[in-house]
All heavy atoms as a GROMACS GRO file, in nm:
protein
  581
    1MET      N    1  -1.287   1.323  -0.063
    1MET     CA    2  -1.280   1.206   0.012
    1MET      C    3  -1.171   1.215   0.121
    1MET      O    4  -1.061   1.263   0.093
    1MET     CB    5  -1.256   1.090  -0.087
    1MET     CG    6  -1.247   0.950  -0.019
    1MET     SD    7  -1.221   0.823  -0.134
    1MET     CE    8  -1.392   0.797  -0.193
    2THR      N    9  -1.200   1.177   0.241
    2THR     CA   10  -1.106   1.181   0.354
    2THR      C   11  -1.046   1.040   0.380
    2THR      O   12  -1.120   0.942   0.380
    2THR     CB   13  -1.186   1.220   0.478
    2THR    OG1   14  -1.243   1.352   0.455
    2THR    CG2   15  -1.084   1.238   0.594
    3ILE      N   16  -0.910   1.040   0.398
    3ILE     CA   17  -0.849   0.920   0.422
    3ILE      C   18  -0.865   0.879   0.568
    3ILE      O   19  -0.846   0.964   0.657
    3ILE     CB   20  -0.696   0.925   0.386
    3ILE    CG1   21  -0.683   0.947   0.236
    3ILE    CG2   22  -0.623   0.810   0.437
    3ILE    CD1   23  -0.540   0.974   0.190
    4ASP      N   24  -0.907   0.753   0.599
    4ASP     CA   25  -0.928   0.708   0.739
    4ASP      C   26  -0.794   0.673   0.795
    4ASP      O   27  -0.737   0.563   0.766
    4ASP     CB   28  -1.019   0.583   0.729
    4ASP     CG   29  -1.060   0.533   0.868
    4ASP    OD1   30  -0.982   0.554   0.966
    4ASP    OD2   31  -1.158   0.465   0.883
    5GLU      N   32  -0.742   0.767   0.869
    5GLU     CA   33  -0.602   0.738   0.923
    5GLU      C   34  -0.599   0.623   1.024
    5GLU      O   35  -0.498   0.557   1.033
    5GLU     CB   36  -0.558   0.874   0.988
    5GLU     CG   37  -0.528   0.989   0.892
    5GLU     CD   38  -0.425   0.963   0.794
    5GLU    OE1   39  -0.331   0.885   0.819
    5GLU    OE2   40  -0.425   1.021   0.683
    6THR      N   41  -0.705   0.604   1.090
    6THR     CA   42  -0.710   0.496   1.194
    6THR      C   43  -0.706   0.355   1.126
    6THR      O   44  -0.626   0.269   1.159
    6THR     CB   45  -0.838   0.504   1.286
    6THR    OG1   46  -0.836   0.627   1.350
    6THR    CG2   47  -0.836   0.392   1.384
    7ALA      N   48  -0.777   0.342   1.018
    7ALA     CA   49  -0.780   0.221   0.937
    7ALA      C   50  -0.644   0.206   0.866
    7ALA      O   51  -0.589   0.090   0.857
    7ALA     CB   52  -0.894   0.220   0.836
    8LEU      N   53  -0.584   0.312   0.821
    8LEU     CA   54  -0.460   0.307   0.754
    8LEU      C   55  -0.352   0.258   0.854
    8LEU      O   56  -0.266   0.176   0.826
    8LEU     CB   57  -0.420   0.438   0.702
    8LEU     CG   58  -0.301   0.453   0.608
    8LEU    CD1   59  -0.323   0.368   0.489
    8LEU    CD2   60  -0.281   0.600   0.565
    9ALA      N   61  -0.362   0.312   0.982
    9ALA     CA   62  -0.259   0.263   1.085
    9ALA      C   63  -0.275   0.114   1.111
    9ALA      O   64  -0.186   0.040   1.136
    9ALA     CB   65  -0.280   0.348   1.207
   10GLY      N   66  -0.406   0.077   1.114
   10GLY     CA   67  -0.435  -0.071   1.130
   10GLY      C   68  -0.374  -0.158   1.026
   10GLY      O   69  -0.314  -0.262   1.054
   11LEU      N   70  -0.382  -0.113   0.894
   11LEU     CA   71  -0.327  -0.187   0.784
   11LEU      C   72  -0.170  -0.187   0.792
   11LEU      O   73  -0.109  -0.294   0.775
   11LEU     CB   74  -0.367  -0.121   0.647
   11LEU     CG   75  -0.315  -0.188   0.533
   11LEU    CD1   76  -0.352  -0.337   0.515
   11LEU    CD2   77  -0.356  -0.113   0.404
   12ARG      N   78  -0.114  -0.081   0.835
   12ARG     CA   79   0.031  -0.077   0.853
   12ARG      C   80   0.076  -0.175   0.960
   12ARG      O   81   0.178  -0.247   0.942
   12ARG     CB   82   0.080   0.065   0.898
   12ARG     CG   83   0.094   0.160   0.780
   12ARG     CD   84   0.176   0.285   0.838
   12ARG     NE   85   0.188   0.379   0.724
   12ARG     CZ   86   0.111   0.484   0.717
   12ARG    NH1   87   0.017   0.514   0.798
   12ARG    NH2   88   0.129   0.565   0.608
   13ALA      N   89  -0.004  -0.184   1.070
   13ALA     CA   90   0.039  -0.273   1.185
   13ALA      C   91   0.011  -0.420   1.133
   13ALA      O   92   0.106  -0.496   1.163
   13ALA     CB   93  -0.064  -0.251   1.302
   14THR      N   94  -0.083  -0.446   1.061
   14THR     CA   95  -0.113  -0.587   1.008
   14THR      C   96   0.012  -0.622   0.916
   14THR      O   97   0.067  -0.736   0.925
   14THR     CB   98  -0.235  -0.593   0.931
   14THR    OG1   99  -0.344  -0.559   1.013
   14THR    CG2  100  -0.259  -0.732   0.870
   15LEU      N  101   0.049  -0.530   0.831
   15LEU     CA  102   0.170  -0.558   0.742
   15LEU      C  103   0.292  -0.577   0.820
   15LEU      O  104   0.374  -0.666   0.789
   15LEU     CB  105   0.180  -0.450   0.638
   15LEU     CG  106   0.074  -0.454   0.521
   15LEU    CD1  107   0.087  -0.316   0.445
   15LEU    CD2  108   0.085  -0.563   0.430
   16ALA      N  109   0.313  -0.490   0.921
   16ALA     CA  110   0.431  -0.503   1.007
   16ALA      C  111   0.446  -0.637   1.082
   16ALA      O  112   0.556  -0.688   1.093
   16ALA     CB  113   0.441  -0.387   1.102
   17ALA      N  114   0.330  -0.681   1.115
   17ALA     CA  115   0.326  -0.817   1.182
   17ALA      C  116   0.381  -0.921   1.094
   17ALA      O  117   0.436  -1.027   1.141
   17ALA     CB  118   0.190  -0.852   1.234
   18ASP      N  119   0.374  -0.908   0.963
   18ASP     CA  120   0.416  -1.009   0.862
   18ASP      C  121   0.555  -0.966   0.800
   18ASP      O  122   0.589  -1.006   0.694
   18ASP     CB  123   0.310  -1.031   0.754
   18ASP     CG  124   0.194  -1.105   0.812
   18ASP    OD1  125   0.209  -1.185   0.901
   18ASP    OD2  126   0.077  -1.079   0.759
   19ASP      N  127   0.619  -0.871   0.871
   19ASP     CA  128   0.750  -0.824   0.824
   19ASP      C  129   0.747  -0.739   0.695
   19ASP      O  130   0.835  -0.749   0.611
   19ASP     CB  131   0.856  -0.930   0.808
   19ASP     CG  132   1.000  -0.880   0.831
   19ASP    OD1  133   1.016  -0.768   0.891
   19ASP    OD2  134   1.081  -0.939   0.774
   20TYR      N  135   0.641  -0.663   0.677
   20TYR     CA  136   0.624  -0.567   0.572
   20TYR      C  137   0.616  -0.428   0.630
   20TYR      O  138   0.570  -0.406   0.740
   20TYR     CB  139   0.507  -0.604   0.481
   20TYR     CG  140   0.517  -0.718   0.406
   20TYR    CD1  141   0.466  -0.844   0.453
   20TYR    CD2  142   0.582  -0.717   0.285
   20TYR    CE1  143   0.482  -0.958   0.373
   20TYR    CE2  144   0.597  -0.837   0.209
   20TYR     CZ  145   0.545  -0.954   0.255
   20TYR     OH  146   0.559  -1.069   0.178
   21ALA      N  147   0.649  -0.336   0.547
   21ALA     CA  148   0.636  -0.188   0.586
   21ALA      C  149   0.552  -0.124   0.474
   21ALA      O  150   0.561  -0.159   0.355
   21ALA     CB  151   0.764  -0.113   0.605
   22MET      N  152   0.467  -0.028   0.510
   22MET     CA  153   0.396   0.048   0.408
   22MET      C  154   0.418   0.197   0.428
   22MET      O  155   0.412   0.243   0.541
   22MET     CB  156   0.237   0.017   0.421
   22MET     CG  157   0.165   0.088   0.314
   22MET     SD  158  -0.013   0.060   0.321
   22MET     CE  159  -0.065   0.157   0.461
   23GLU      N  160   0.465   0.257   0.320
   23GLU     CA  161   0.484   0.401   0.324
   23GLU      C  162   0.383   0.463   0.226
   23GLU      O  163   0.357   0.407   0.121
   23GLU     CB  164   0.630   0.431   0.270
   23GLU     CG  165   0.735   0.371   0.362
   23GLU     CD  166   0.874   0.391   0.293
   23GLU    OE1  167   0.896   0.487   0.220
   23GLU    OE2  168   0.955   0.302   0.312
   24MET      N  169   0.341   0.574   0.258
   24MET     CA  170   0.243   0.651   0.172
   24MET      C  171   0.302   0.790   0.149
   24MET      O  172   0.340   0.864   0.243
   24MET     CB  173   0.113   0.652   0.247
   24MET     CG  174   0.003   0.677   0.156
   24MET     SD  175  -0.148   0.638   0.247
   24MET     CE  176  -0.264   0.742   0.166
   25HIS      N  177   0.305   0.826   0.027
   25HIS     CA  178   0.354   0.962  -0.011
   25HIS      C  179   0.254   1.019  -0.106
   25HIS      O  180   0.197   0.968  -0.192
   25HIS     CB  181   0.485   0.949  -0.085
   25HIS     CG  182   0.535   1.075  -0.143
   25HIS    ND1  183   0.589   1.178  -0.064
   25HIS    CD2  184   0.539   1.123  -0.271
   25HIS    CE1  185   0.619   1.280  -0.141
   25HIS    NE2  186   0.591   1.249  -0.264
   26GLN      N  187   0.218   1.153  -0.072
   26GLN     CA  188   0.120   1.218  -0.158
   26GLN      C  189   0.188   1.344  -0.209
   26GLN      O  190   0.251   1.418  -0.137
   26GLN     CB  191  -0.004   1.253  -0.076
   26GLN     CG  192  -0.118   1.310  -0.159
   26GLN     CD  193  -0.248   1.310  -0.071
   26GLN    OE1  194  -0.256   1.286   0.044
   26GLN    NE2  195  -0.358   1.354  -0.141
   27ASP      N  196   0.162   1.360  -0.343
   27ASP     CA  197   0.205   1.492  -0.406
   27ASP      C  198   0.108   1.527  -0.510
   27ASP      O  199  -0.004   1.475  -0.512
   27ASP     CB  200   0.354   1.462  -0.465
   27ASP     CG  201   0.352   1.352  -0.573
   27ASP    OD1  202   0.248   1.314  -0.635
   27ASP    OD2  203   0.462   1.294  -0.592
   28ASP      N  204   0.146   1.614  -0.601
   28ASP     CA  205   0.046   1.667  -0.697
   28ASP      C  206   0.012   1.569  -0.801
   28ASP      O  207  -0.091   1.584  -0.868
   28ASP     CB  208   0.108   1.793  -0.768
   28ASP     CG  209   0.239   1.767  -0.836
   28ASP    OD1  210   0.304   1.666  -0.807
   28ASP    OD2  211   0.276   1.850  -0.921
   29THR      N  212   0.079   1.450  -0.810
   29THR     CA  213   0.033   1.350  -0.901
   29THR      C  214  -0.049   1.242  -0.842
   29THR      O  215  -0.105   1.160  -0.910
   29THR     CB  216   0.162   1.280  -0.969
   29THR    OG1  217   0.231   1.211  -0.859
   29THR    CG2  218   0.262   1.379  -1.028
   30GLY      N  219  -0.066   1.248  -0.715
   30GLY     CA  220  -0.155   1.152  -0.641
   30GLY      C  221  -0.085   1.087  -0.520
   30GLY      O  222   0.000   1.143  -0.460
   31VAL      N  223  -0.130   0.967  -0.492
   31VAL     CA  224  -0.075   0.895  -0.382
   31VAL      C  225   0.013   0.781  -0.429
   31VAL      O  226  -0.043   0.706  -0.516
   31VAL     CB  227  -0.197   0.849  -0.292
   31VAL    CG1  228  -0.141   0.760  -0.174
   31VAL    CG2  229  -0.277   0.961  -0.236
   32GLN      N  230   0.120   0.763  -0.369
   32GLN     CA  231   0.207   0.645  -0.401
   32GLN      C  232   0.217   0.566  -0.270
   32GLN      O  233   0.254   0.612  -0.175
   32GLN     CB  234   0.344   0.694  -0.448
   32GLN     CG  235   0.437   0.571  -0.482
   32GLN     CD  236   0.400   0.507  -0.607
   32GLN    OE1  237   0.339   0.562  -0.705
   32GLN    NE2  238   0.425   0.372  -0.622
   33VAL      N  239   0.180   0.438  -0.276
   33VAL     CA  240   0.188   0.350  -0.163
   33VAL      C  241   0.302   0.249  -0.206
   33VAL      O  242   0.296   0.187  -0.306
   33VAL     CB  243   0.052   0.272  -0.146
   33VAL    CG1  244   0.070   0.173  -0.026
   33VAL    CG2  245  -0.057   0.374  -0.108
   34ARG      N  246   0.395   0.241  -0.118
   34ARG     CA  247   0.505   0.154  -0.130
   34ARG      C  248   0.505   0.050  -0.023
   34ARG      O  249   0.506   0.082   0.098
   34ARG     CB  250   0.644   0.228  -0.131
   34ARG     CG  251   0.760   0.146  -0.155
   34ARG     CD  252   0.885   0.224  -0.153
   34ARG     NE  253   0.885   0.333  -0.251
   34ARG     CZ  254   0.921   0.321  -0.375
   34ARG    NH1  255   0.973   0.210  -0.423
   34ARG    NH2  256   0.909   0.419  -0.458
   35ILE      N  257   0.499  -0.074  -0.057
   35ILE     CA  258   0.501  -0.193   0.039
   35ILE      C  259   0.642  -0.253   0.026
   35ILE      O  260   0.672  -0.304  -0.082
   35ILE     CB  261   0.390  -0.283   0.018
   35ILE    CG1  262   0.254  -0.206   0.044
   35ILE    CG2  263   0.396  -0.401   0.108
   35ILE    CD1  264   0.133  -0.287   0.012
   36THR      N  265   0.712  -0.262   0.127
   36THR     CA  266   0.846  -0.321   0.119
   36THR      C  267   0.860  -0.437   0.217
   36THR      O  268   0.784  -0.441   0.321
   36THR     CB  269   0.958  -0.220   0.152
   36THR    OG1  270   0.931  -0.167   0.288
   36THR    CG2  271   0.965  -0.116   0.051
   37ALA      N  272   0.936  -0.535   0.182
   37ALA     CA  273   0.944  -0.663   0.262
   37ALA      C  274   1.071  -0.662   0.335
   37ALA      O  275   1.171  -0.624   0.287
   37ALA     CB  276   0.941  -0.782   0.168
   38GLY      N  277   1.059  -0.706   0.464
   38GLY     CA  278   1.180  -0.730   0.550
   38GLY      C  279   1.233  -0.872   0.521
   38GLY      O  280   1.186  -0.946   0.433
   39PRO      N  281   1.343  -0.906   0.590
   39PRO     CA  282   1.412  -1.030   0.565
   39PRO      C  283   1.326  -1.153   0.591
   39PRO      O  284   1.350  -1.265   0.535
   39PRO     CB  285   1.539  -1.031   0.647
   39PRO     CG  286   1.508  -0.920   0.752
   39PRO     CD  287   1.406  -0.827   0.697
   40GLU      N  288   1.226  -1.143   0.669
   40GLU     CA  289   1.142  -1.263   0.712
   40GLU      C  290   1.012  -1.267   0.632
   40GLU      O  291   0.928  -1.355   0.651
   40GLU     CB  292   1.109  -1.259   0.854
   40GLU     CG  293   1.230  -1.255   0.953
   40GLU     CD  294   1.314  -1.384   0.937
   40GLU    OE1  295   1.259  -1.485   0.921
   40GLU    OE2  296   1.442  -1.364   0.923
   41ALA      N  297   0.987  -1.172   0.542
   41ALA     CA  298   0.866  -1.167   0.467
   41ALA      C  299   0.879  -1.247   0.337
   41ALA      O  300   0.984  -1.273   0.278
   41ALA     CB  301   0.835  -1.021   0.421
   42CYS      N  302   0.763  -1.288   0.288
   42CYS     CA  303   0.750  -1.373   0.166
   42CYS      C  304   0.670  -1.285   0.059
   42CYS      O  305   0.556  -1.258   0.080
   42CYS     CB  306   0.676  -1.504   0.189
   42CYS     SG  307   0.628  -1.596   0.041
   43ALA      N  308   0.742  -1.242  -0.040
   43ALA     CA  309   0.679  -1.161  -0.148
   43ALA      C  310   0.561  -1.226  -0.205
   43ALA      O  311   0.462  -1.158  -0.252
   43ALA     CB  312   0.779  -1.118  -0.246
   44ASP      N  313   0.554  -1.357  -0.215
   44ASP     CA  314   0.438  -1.432  -0.265
   44ASP      C  315   0.315  -1.424  -0.179
   44ASP      O  316   0.212  -1.457  -0.231
   44ASP     CB  317   0.477  -1.576  -0.291
   44ASP     CG  318   0.584  -1.594  -0.394
   44ASP    OD1  319   0.599  -1.511  -0.486
   44ASP    OD2  320   0.651  -1.701  -0.393
   45CYS      N  321   0.333  -1.378  -0.058
   45CYS     CA  322   0.223  -1.370   0.040
   45CYS      C  323   0.149  -1.236   0.026
   45CYS      O  324   0.051  -1.213   0.100
   45CYS     CB  325   0.261  -1.394   0.176
   45CYS     SG  326   0.349  -1.556   0.209
   46LEU      N  327   0.196  -1.140  -0.055
   46LEU     CA  328   0.130  -1.015  -0.060
   46LEU      C  329  -0.006  -1.028  -0.117
   46LEU      O  330  -0.033  -1.105  -0.202
   46LEU     CB  331   0.213  -0.914  -0.152
   46LEU     CG  332   0.338  -0.861  -0.092
   46LEU    CD1  333   0.412  -0.777  -0.200
   46LEU    CD2  334   0.296  -0.764   0.019
   47VAL      N  335  -0.095  -0.941  -0.066
   47VAL     CA  336  -0.227  -0.929  -0.120
   47VAL      C  337  -0.217  -0.886  -0.268
   47VAL      O  338  -0.143  -0.785  -0.293
   47VAL     CB  339  -0.314  -0.828  -0.039
   47VAL    CG1  340  -0.449  -0.806  -0.096
   47VAL    CG2  341  -0.325  -0.874   0.106
   48PRO      N  342  -0.292  -0.947  -0.359
   48PRO     CA  343  -0.285  -0.906  -0.502
   48PRO      C  344  -0.312  -0.750  -0.513
   48PRO      O  345  -0.405  -0.703  -0.439
   48PRO     CB  346  -0.389  -0.983  -0.567
   48PRO     CG  347  -0.400  -1.112  -0.491
   48PRO     CD  348  -0.380  -1.066  -0.338
   49LYS      N  349  -0.253  -0.689  -0.607
   49LYS     CA  350  -0.274  -0.544  -0.616
   49LYS      C  351  -0.414  -0.497  -0.638
   49LYS      O  352  -0.453  -0.399  -0.582
   49LYS     CB  353  -0.183  -0.487  -0.738
   49LYS     CG  354  -0.039  -0.490  -0.700
   49LYS     CD  355   0.047  -0.438  -0.817
   49LYS     CE  356   0.189  -0.450  -0.782
   49LYS     NZ  357   0.276  -0.394  -0.890
   50PRO      N  358  -0.498  -0.565  -0.720
   50PRO     CA  359  -0.646  -0.524  -0.729
   50PRO      C  360  -0.709  -0.524  -0.593
   50PRO      O  361  -0.790  -0.431  -0.567
   50PRO     CB  362  -0.701  -0.617  -0.826
   50PRO     CG  363  -0.590  -0.665  -0.908
   50PRO     CD  364  -0.470  -0.677  -0.815
   51ILE      N  365  -0.684  -0.624  -0.516
   51ILE     CA  366  -0.753  -0.631  -0.384
   51ILE      C  367  -0.689  -0.521  -0.290
   51ILE      O  368  -0.766  -0.456  -0.224
   51ILE     CB  369  -0.730  -0.777  -0.317
   51ILE    CG1  370  -0.798  -0.876  -0.406
   51ILE    CG2  371  -0.779  -0.768  -0.179
   51ILE    CD1  372  -0.773  -1.020  -0.362
   52MET      N  373  -0.558  -0.502  -0.294
   52MET     CA  374  -0.502  -0.397  -0.208
   52MET      C  375  -0.558  -0.259  -0.246
   52MET      O  376  -0.589  -0.175  -0.170
   52MET     CB  377  -0.352  -0.398  -0.214
   52MET     CG  378  -0.278  -0.296  -0.138
   52MET     SD  379  -0.320  -0.310   0.038
   52MET     CE  380  -0.218  -0.446   0.082
   53ARG      N  381  -0.569  -0.231  -0.382
   53ARG     CA  382  -0.631  -0.101  -0.423
   53ARG      C  383  -0.771  -0.092  -0.372
   53ARG      O  384  -0.818   0.014  -0.332
   53ARG     CB  385  -0.639  -0.102  -0.583
   53ARG     CG  386  -0.511  -0.056  -0.649
   53ARG     CD  387  -0.532  -0.021  -0.791
   53ARG     NE  388  -0.396   0.005  -0.848
   53ARG     CZ  389  -0.325  -0.092  -0.896
   53ARG    NH1  390  -0.369  -0.216  -0.904
   53ARG    NH2  391  -0.205  -0.060  -0.949
   54SER      N  392  -0.852  -0.203  -0.374
   54SER     CA  393  -0.989  -0.205  -0.326
   54SER      C  394  -0.990  -0.165  -0.177
   54SER      O  395  -1.076  -0.087  -0.132
   54SER     CB  396  -1.058  -0.338  -0.353
   54SER     OG  397  -1.178  -0.340  -0.295
   55ILE      N  398  -0.897  -0.225  -0.099
   55ILE     CA  399  -0.887  -0.199   0.044
   55ILE      C  400  -0.849  -0.055   0.071
   55ILE      O  401  -0.918   0.019   0.143
   55ILE     CB  402  -0.789  -0.288   0.111
   55ILE    CG1  403  -0.834  -0.434   0.115
   55ILE    CG2  404  -0.753  -0.240   0.254
   55ILE    CD1  405  -0.728  -0.538   0.147
   56LEU      N  406  -0.747  -0.001  -0.001
   56LEU     CA  407  -0.707   0.133   0.015
   56LEU      C  408  -0.815   0.228  -0.022
   56LEU      O  409  -0.834   0.338   0.049
   56LEU     CB  410  -0.581   0.160  -0.066
   56LEU     CG  411  -0.455   0.094  -0.016
   56LEU    CD1  412  -0.345   0.102  -0.124
   56LEU    CD2  413  -0.412   0.165   0.117
   57HIS      N  414  -0.887   0.209  -0.128
   57HIS     CA  415  -0.993   0.292  -0.174
   57HIS      C  416  -1.118   0.283  -0.088
   57HIS      O  417  -1.172   0.380  -0.032
   57HIS     CB  418  -1.026   0.266  -0.325
   57HIS     CG  419  -1.143   0.351  -0.372
   57HIS    ND1  420  -1.144   0.492  -0.369
   57HIS    CD2  421  -1.268   0.316  -0.400
   57HIS    CE1  422  -1.263   0.533  -0.418
   57HIS    NE2  423  -1.334   0.429  -0.441
   58GLY      N  424  -1.174   0.168  -0.078
   58GLY     CA  425  -1.296   0.135  -0.016
   58GLY      C  426  -1.301   0.156   0.134
   58GLY      O  427  -1.376   0.229   0.202
   59ALA      N  428  -1.204   0.092   0.204
   59ALA     CA  429  -1.198   0.092   0.351
   59ALA      C  430  -1.126   0.219   0.404
   59ALA      O  431  -1.158   0.268   0.504
   59ALA     CB  432  -1.132  -0.037   0.399
   60LEU      N  433  -1.024   0.259   0.331
   60LEU     CA  434  -0.944   0.371   0.386
   60LEU      C  435  -0.974   0.507   0.330
   60LEU      O  436  -0.918   0.609   0.379
   60LEU     CB  437  -0.796   0.330   0.375
   60LEU     CG  438  -0.756   0.199   0.429
   60LEU    CD1  439  -0.607   0.176   0.413
   60LEU    CD2  440  -0.798   0.177   0.570
   61GLY      N  441  -1.036   0.514   0.210
   61GLY     CA  442  -1.070   0.643   0.156
   61GLY      C  443  -0.966   0.705   0.071
   61GLY      O  444  -0.967   0.821   0.030
   62VAL      N  445  -0.861   0.631   0.027
   62VAL     CA  446  -0.755   0.683  -0.068
   62VAL      C  447  -0.824   0.687  -0.202
   62VAL      O  448  -0.884   0.592  -0.247
   62VAL     CB  449  -0.636   0.588  -0.064
   62VAL    CG1  450  -0.542   0.639  -0.172
   62VAL    CG2  451  -0.573   0.577   0.077
   63PRO      N  452  -0.820   0.804  -0.267
   63PRO     CA  453  -0.876   0.816  -0.407
   63PRO      C  454  -0.821   0.711  -0.494
   63PRO      O  455  -0.699   0.692  -0.518
   63PRO     CB  456  -0.833   0.955  -0.448
   63PRO     CG  457  -0.805   1.028  -0.323
   63PRO     CD  458  -0.755   0.926  -0.227
   64GLU      N  459  -0.912   0.634  -0.556
   64GLU     CA  460  -0.870   0.515  -0.639
   64GLU      C  461  -0.774   0.546  -0.755
   64GLU      O  462  -0.680   0.483  -0.784
   64GLU     CB  463  -0.998   0.444  -0.690
   64GLU     CG  464  -0.966   0.317  -0.766
   64GLU     CD  465  -1.090   0.238  -0.806
   64GLU    OE1  466  -1.202   0.294  -0.786
   64GLU    OE2  467  -1.073   0.124  -0.847
   65GLU      N  468  -0.811   0.667  -0.819
   65GLU     CA  469  -0.733   0.702  -0.941
   65GLU      C  470  -0.593   0.750  -0.897
   65GLU      O  471  -0.497   0.768  -0.983
   65GLU     CB  472  -0.799   0.811  -1.018
   65GLU     CG  473  -0.816   0.940  -0.946
   65GLU     CD  474  -0.933   0.945  -0.844
   65GLU    OE1  475  -1.011   0.846  -0.838
   65GLU    OE2  476  -0.945   1.050  -0.776
   66ALA      N  477  -0.565   0.766  -0.764
   66ALA     CA  478  -0.439   0.815  -0.721
   66ALA      C  479  -0.346   0.707  -0.661
   66ALA      O  480  -0.235   0.737  -0.626
   66ALA     CB  481  -0.460   0.929  -0.615
   67ILE      N  482  -0.397   0.589  -0.662
   67ILE     CA  483  -0.323   0.481  -0.592
   67ILE      C  484  -0.226   0.417  -0.690
   67ILE      O  485  -0.256   0.375  -0.803
   67ILE     CB  486  -0.416   0.368  -0.539
   67ILE    CG1  487  -0.508   0.426  -0.431
   67ILE    CG2  488  -0.329   0.255  -0.486
   67ILE    CD1  489  -0.618   0.326  -0.395
   68GLY      N  490  -0.098   0.412  -0.647
   68GLY     CA  491   0.008   0.338  -0.723
   68GLY      C  492   0.063   0.241  -0.616
   68GLY      O  493   0.091   0.288  -0.501
   69LEU      N  494   0.093   0.120  -0.653
   69LEU     CA  495   0.152   0.029  -0.558
   69LEU      C  496   0.286  -0.021  -0.607
   69LEU      O  497   0.295  -0.054  -0.726
   69LEU     CB  498   0.065  -0.096  -0.544
   69LEU     CG  499  -0.084  -0.067  -0.477
   69LEU    CD1  500  -0.164  -0.198  -0.486
   69LEU    CD2  501  -0.062  -0.019  -0.331
   70VAL      N  502   0.379  -0.026  -0.522
   70VAL     CA  503   0.510  -0.090  -0.554
   70VAL      C  504   0.537  -0.192  -0.458
   70VAL      O  505   0.545  -0.176  -0.334
   70VAL     CB  506   0.620   0.025  -0.541
   70VAL    CG1  507   0.754  -0.038  -0.571
   70VAL    CG2  508   0.592   0.140  -0.637
   71TYR      N  509   0.543  -0.321  -0.503
   71TYR     CA  510   0.564  -0.434  -0.421
   71TYR      C  511   0.708  -0.479  -0.430
   71TYR      O  512   0.777  -0.444  -0.532
   71TYR     CB  513   0.472  -0.548  -0.468
   71TYR     CG  514   0.325  -0.538  -0.407
   71TYR    CD1  515   0.283  -0.431  -0.333
   71TYR    CD2  516   0.246  -0.641  -0.430
   71TYR    CE1  517   0.154  -0.431  -0.287
   71TYR    CE2  518   0.112  -0.644  -0.376
   71TYR     CZ  519   0.071  -0.536  -0.305
   71TYR     OH  520  -0.060  -0.531  -0.254
   72PRO      N  521   0.760  -0.561  -0.350
   72PRO     CA  522   0.898  -0.609  -0.360
   72PRO      C  523   0.913  -0.677  -0.497
   72PRO      O  524   0.833  -0.752  -0.549
   72PRO     CB  525   0.903  -0.720  -0.249
   72PRO     CG  526   0.806  -0.675  -0.145
   72PRO     CD  527   0.689  -0.615  -0.230
   73GLY      N  528   1.031  -0.634  -0.559
   73GLY     CA  529   1.053  -0.693  -0.689
   73GLY      C  530   1.001  -0.607  -0.811
   73GLY      O  531   1.043  -0.624  -0.919
   74ASP      N  532   0.915  -0.510  -0.780
   74ASP     CA  533   0.866  -0.422  -0.880
   74ASP      C  534   0.972  -0.314  -0.923
   74ASP      O  535   1.060  -0.280  -0.841
   74ASP     CB  536   0.738  -0.345  -0.836
   74ASP     CG  537   0.613  -0.436  -0.823
   74ASP    OD1  538   0.621  -0.549  -0.874
   74ASP    OD2  539   0.513  -0.388  -0.777
   75ASP      N  540   0.949  -0.259  -1.032
   75ASP     CA  541   1.034  -0.141  -1.071
   75ASP      C  542   0.979  -0.022  -0.990
   75ASP      O  543   0.869   0.018  -1.009
   75ASP     CB  544   1.009  -0.118  -1.223
   75ASP     CG  545   1.084   0.015  -1.270
   75ASP    OD1  546   1.156   0.079  -1.185
   75ASP    OD2  547   1.069   0.042  -1.390
   76PRO      N  548   1.062   0.040  -0.910
   76PRO     CA  549   1.016   0.151  -0.825
   76PRO      C  550   0.969   0.273  -0.906
   76PRO      O  551   0.892   0.350  -0.857
   76PRO     CB  552   1.130   0.178  -0.729
   76PRO     CG  553   1.241   0.119  -0.787
   76PRO     CD  554   1.202   0.005  -0.882
   77GLY      N  555   1.014   0.284  -1.031
   77GLY     CA  556   0.976   0.395  -1.111
   77GLY      C  557   0.844   0.374  -1.178
   77GLY      O  558   0.777   0.478  -1.220
   78ALA      N  559   0.788   0.252  -1.179
   78ALA     CA  560   0.663   0.223  -1.237
   78ALA      C  561   0.552   0.271  -1.144
   78ALA      O  562   0.564   0.273  -1.028
   78ALA     CB  563   0.650   0.078  -1.269
   79ARG      N  564   0.437   0.305  -1.206
   79ARG     CA  565   0.322   0.343  -1.120
   79ARG      C  566   0.204   0.251  -1.164
   79ARG      O  567   0.121   0.290  -1.234
   79ARG     CB  568   0.290   0.483  -1.149
   79ARG     CG  569   0.219   0.554  -1.024
   79ARG     CD  570   0.191   0.704  -1.064
   79ARG     NE  571   0.064   0.734  -1.012
   79ARG     CZ  572   0.039   0.768  -0.887
   79ARG    NH1  573   0.140   0.774  -0.807
   79ARG    NH2  574  -0.080   0.793  -0.851
   80PRO      N  575   0.210   0.125  -1.108
   80PRO     CA  576   0.106   0.028  -1.151
   80PRO      C  577  -0.036   0.060  -1.104
   80PRO      O  578  -0.052   0.134  -1.013
   80PRO     CB  579   0.159  -0.101  -1.087
   80PRO     CG  580   0.256  -0.060  -0.988
   80PRO     CD  581   0.306   0.072  -1.018
   0.00000   0.00000   0.00000
């Protein structure tokens, strides 16, 4: 499966407009997506993790079994 880099850039831009940043790191264990909030962002406004996983997998082509999300307030060591 190929990751759609154009769609991924669009998601990053959408998050940035709401004062969020999205980082993606890929290693031998899979893909880790970290969404961090800036001072103007509201953590309660984040898209729920199941929906974000669906977007990352379905629209962007990130392998579903490799997606881990870390939202503001989460334990960064956890791989939800």
